[in-house]
N, C-alpha and C positions, 0 to 999 in steps of 0.2 A: 510187621513191626511190632515191637515191645515197647510200650507208652514209658517204661523205665529208663529206656535207652536215649530218650530225647532230651536234648539239651537247649536247642533254638527253636522255638516256636514262632510262625507267622500266621494271623488272623486277616482274614480280608472281610471286613464288615464287624471289627471288634467292638464297635459301640452297640451292637444289637444286644439285647436282654439276655438271649440264651448264650450268644459268643462271649459277652463280657464275664458271664459266670464262670465258663471254661478257662477263660484267660487268666481269672483270678484262681481258680483251682491249680493251674499248672505254677503260675507265679508263686504261689505258696509253697510249692515243691521245689523251688530255686530253678525253675526253667527260666531261661531269657525269652521274654515275650516282646515281640514286635508286630504292628498290625496298623492296617488302612480302615479309615471310614469316611464317608462321604462329607460329614459336618463335625464341627467341634461341639460337645453338649456337656453338661455337667457329669454325665457318666463317663466320657472320655477323660475328662479332665479328673477325675478321680482315679481312673486307671493310671495316667500318668503319674500321678501323686505316690501313687503304689509302687511306682518304679518301672513301668511299662513305657515302650517306646511307640508313638502313635503318630501318623501323620494323615494328611487329608487330601493328598493330590494323587490321582491314579497314574503312578508313574513308576516302572520298573528300576529307575535308578536310585529309589528310596529302599529297595532291597538288600538286606545286608548279606554277606556270605555266611556260608554254612547253616543254611535254615535245613531243619531235619524233617520236619513236618510242615504241610500248609493246611490250614482249616478255613472252610468258606461256608457261607450261609446260601441257601438256596434264592434267597432275594438278590443276591449278585447276579447281574445281566450277565450272559454268556461272553458278550464282547468286552469286557472287563480287561484292561490291558495288562495289569499284573496276573491276573489269573491265566490269562493267554500265556504270560512268559515263564509260569511256573511249569505249566502242563507242557509247552514245548520243550522245555529244558529237562524235563523227565523228573521233575520233583514229585515226592510222594504228595498227593492231595486227597483231602478227606472232607465230606462234609460234617458240619456240626453234631449231626445226630448220630454219625457214626463213631465220632469220638467219645460221645456221651455214653453210648453202647458199650464201647470196651471199658470204660471206666466201672459202669454198673456191673458188668460180668464178673469183676473180680470183688463186688461187695454184695450184701443183701440189699435187694431194692424195693422200696415203695415207689409205685409209678402212679401218678395221677392223670386221668385223660378225659376229655370233653370238650366239646364245641365252645362252651364257655364255663366258668367256675373253677377252672383247673390251677389258677395262679393263687386265688385266695386258698383254696382248699390244700394246696401242697404248702403253702406259707405257714396254715394252721397247723397242718400234719408236723412239719419240721418243729414248730413251736411247742406243741403238745408232747411231741417224743421227748424233745431235750428238757423240758420241765418235768419229764417223767422219768427221767435219769438216763434215755437211750442216747447216747452222744453221736447221734448221726450228723452227716454233711447233707447239703441239700442244695440243689440246682432249681432255681426258680426263675418264673417268667415275670417277674417284677421286683421292686424294691421293698422287701417285707419291713414293715415299722418295727417290729421287735429286734430285727437285726440290722437294719440299716444298710441292708444289701441283698443282691439276687444270689449271693453264694454265701454258704455257711460251711466253714471247715470242721468236721468232728474227726475225733480219733477212732470211734467205734466202727463195726462192721456194716451198719445200716448206711443208706443213702435214700435221700428222698428226691425224686426227680419229676417235674413236670413233663408229661408225655405229650408232645405236639402233633396233631394229626397233619398239619402243613407238610406237602410234600412227602407224606407217609413216613415222616421222622420218627413216631414212635414205634414203627416195627423193628428198629433197633435194639429195644429194649427188651429183655426177657425177667419180668419183674418177680417176686415171691409173693407180694401183696399189690393190690391194684384198686383203683376207684375208676369208674365212667360216670361222670357227672350229667351228661347231655349229649344227644346226638341231633342236634337240630342242624338241617342242610347248611352247609358252609364249604367254601373252597371247592366249589363246583367245577372251576376251571382245571381242577387237578382230577377230581372223582367222577364229573358227568353230571350225576344226580345222586338222591339220598341212598337209593340202592348201592350205588357204587361207594359211596362214603362208609356205609354198612358192611359189604361184604369185603371190599378190599382195604378198608380202615380199620373200623371198631372191632369186628369179629375177628380180624387177623390179628390185631393187637390183643385180643382176650385169648387168642390161641397161643399166644407167646409166653403164657404164665408158665412158671416152672411147675414140674409134677410137684402135687402137694400143696401149691399157691391156693390162694383164694383173690376172688376178684369180684368188689362190691358194686353193683350196677343200681341206678336210681329206679325206685320202684316204678314200675309200668314200663321199663325198658326190657325187662327179663327174657320176654317173647323172642326178642332180637337173638338171644344167645342160647337158644336151645341146643343141646347136643353136646355143650362144652363144659369141661369140668371146672369145678371151684365157684361157680356163679352163685354169690348171695345178693338179698337186695336190701336196701336202706331207703328211707324216705320220711316225709312228715305225713303222720296220720296213716301209713302204710308203710310195708315191708319189715322184713325179718328183724331188722336193726330200725326202731322207730321212734320219732320224737312226735310229741303231742302237747296239746294245752299251750300253744304259742300265744305270748301274750308281752306287752310292752310295760315294763316297770321301772321308772327312773332313769329313762334314757337307754336301758338295757333291753335285748330282747330275751326273755325268760321262756324256758320249755322243760317238760319231762322228756325222759329217755327211758326206752324198754327194749331189751335185747335179750338173746338166748342165755346170757349169763347174769340178768339181773337189772335192776331198775334204778334209775337216779331221778331225783326230783329238784326242780327249782334251779336248773342250771343257767346261768348267765352269760350272754355273749354280746360283747360291746358292737359287734357288727350288726347293722340293722338289715331286716328283711328276711321272708320266708325262706329265700333262696339260699340265704347264709346258716340259716338254722339246718337246712337240709345238707348243705356242704359241711357243717360240723357234725351231724349225724355219721356220715362216712368216715370222720377223722375219728369219732369215739369209738367206732366198730375196730378201727386199726389199732387205736391205743389199748383196747381191751385185749385184743390178739397178742400184742406184745407184753401183756402184763402190767401196765400203767395202771397206777392206782386212782380211786375215784378222787382223792383228795388233789391229787395233781393235774387230773382232767379239768375240774371245776376252776383251779387257780388259773390254769392255761386258757381257757376259754374267756374268763373274765378279762383277763391281762392281755390279749391278743389287740395288736394295733393296727391290724389289718395290712394292705398293700397301698403302695403309693399309687394314686390314680385309680382306687376302687372305693368309690364312696367315701373319698377323702375329703374331711371338713376342713376346708382353708380358711374361713373366717366365720366368725360367730358373734353376734351381738345381741342386745334384747328386741332389735328390729329386724336384722337380716342375718340369713344363713348361706353360706356359699360351699357348695360341695361339688368337687370334680370327681369325674368318671371316665373310666377307658371305654364304656360301652361303645361298641360299634356295629352289632347286629341285633336285628329288630327284637329278638328275646332279651338281649342284654338292656336295651333302651326301656323294654317293660319293666325287667326287674329293679333297674335303677329308680324309675319314675314311680314304681310300685312301693319301693322302700322309703322314698321320700314322702309318699303319702301316709304310709303308716306311722312314720316318725313324726310327722309335720301335719297331723289331720287338721283340715279347715283351712291350710294356710295357701296363698297363691304360689303356683310352681312357674317359674321362668326358666326355660329350658334353652340352652345354645347347643347347637349339635352340627358338626364337622363331618359330613359322610367320609367314608374311607375306601376307596377303589371305585371305578368307575362299574366295573362287573358287578360287584356286590351291590350297588345303589341300583343298578338297572335288574337284577335278579329278584331283589327284594323292595322294590319301590312300593309296592301296595302296604306290604307289611312294614315298613319304615314311616310311611305316612300315616297309618293306623296307630302306631305306636307313639308318634309325636302329637296326635290329636289328644292323647291322655294329658298333656300340658295345659296348663291356661294359658300361657303364652309361648310362642316358639319362634327362636331367631335361628336362620340357616347360614353357614359359612359355606364358601366353595368346597367342591369335593377336594380331597387329599389324593393325589394319583398314586403315591408309592412307587410300585415297579410299572405302571400300566400307562398307555398312551391314553388320550381322550376319546370317548364314544360319542359320535354325533346323537344330539338330543338328550343325552345323558348329563343332567347337572343339577344343582340344587333347586333352580327355579321349576323343574320338572317334578321334585319331591313335593315343592309347596303346591303345586296346583291340583296335586292328588291330594291335598290334607282338606278336610271338612272345617276346620277351625278357622274362624276369622281373625284371631290375633295371631298373625304370622308376618315375618319379615326376613328380609336377606341383608345382611352384614358382609364385609371383608374383613380379613384378620386385622386391617390397619384402621378400620372405622368402629370395631367392636366395642371395645372400651370406652369410648367416647358415647356411644349408643347407649350402653348400660349405665353412664353417669348419670344420663338425662332422665333415667326411669326410677319410679318408686319401687324397690325391689324388696321382695319379702323372702322367699326361698328362691335362691339362684343354682342352676345345674349346669356346667358344661360338660358335653359328652364327646368323645370320639377318639381314634386312635393315631390320628394323624399328628400335625405340627401344633395343634390346639392347646398342647401343654405348654407351648412358649408362651400362652396368654395367661397362665393361671395366677403367675405372680403380679403381673400389672393389675390384673382385675382385683386381685386381694389387696394392693395396695391402694386402689382407688376407692374401695369399700371402707379400708381404714381412714383413708382422708376424709371421706364423707362423713364419718362417725366422729373424728375430730372437729369439723366444721361444725357438726350439730351440737356438740358439748359445748362449745364456745359461748359464753353468754352475748347476749344481744346489745 
């Protein structure tokens, strides 16, 4: 099937972050878009406002006539009624990753992979490239602040794509330039163990690089890619493309950069944390490869607004700062908590965490509890199941029992805002990839109300 022949597309799971980016791409080409998702969200409302047809009941009666291609996400269960209908009737059905692979094959591609860091890195890459005059398109795994979207429509030959290791999706891509930010064990339900994640995941992805292409891997990981062509390293204080002298000045992370093509000093990044300086280092390497000027790189780094739910400052007053983050893996929790410590030294950190998936909570229980112990106070919500059935003995209370900290408690989604309202809060973090995002606005509103109450004269 040639993508140019498609007139009517149907998405199962259209509200997913990667699926909606694809839907936006085709909608921009004038293709008629229909789709199903489990629940209405701000993102699905935006898709409808952009002219797409979306419904929320799994029922083949909603399917229009004349669908040319069905796109689905691996998160959709095999017994989904609409997916079964399409398969039984012989419709062309493709995974999201396959369609993204077809799009990227006709373009020059920058692909960003890694068990974490890829959404921020790919969003920053798109922002730096576009600031530097490369009119790229981008498929992102989050809502980028600079674009207000997870999809950017560019007229140039380059596309920036977030390369997802889940379900080996990223093996559909054949990039010209690529980044691997991290290879921490994750998705072990698919890969079995870290060796499987490396061999059938990341090494296989690196092997998809086009002839003459380049792939930057975080310094320290290069030993995992011996024998593969185009491998370069980047990092903080190490790597062929290296950032150093990281410091905090006036609310910015400031650092110096040195690579094979020269040096830059005093670069300012609006996103906090050493891990984000690391991400920015890989983006600078790509930007220099594409001939982008130092001036454009400086401007783009300082003006990067980050990604929704990636250390996103929701509320800030003289007394309290509230930050929301998508962190759902122990290494991500550590990075978020560390960034908060660096940005707000000496202040009390209260963290709310909603674990995501029973299997991940079980597999990394010790690592989660150790990460949460780095907070001054921890509030745990129930596990968000996503696609999984409960596992006996695996729950938030189990994580809490493993924690050494005494300042810890359990709350429900319904009780959380009230519990926080009763506390004297300094720095607040909400973390998780489930439906904790629905609590962000209520918590922000509660903090604004508390501030108004405190400002009123006695």
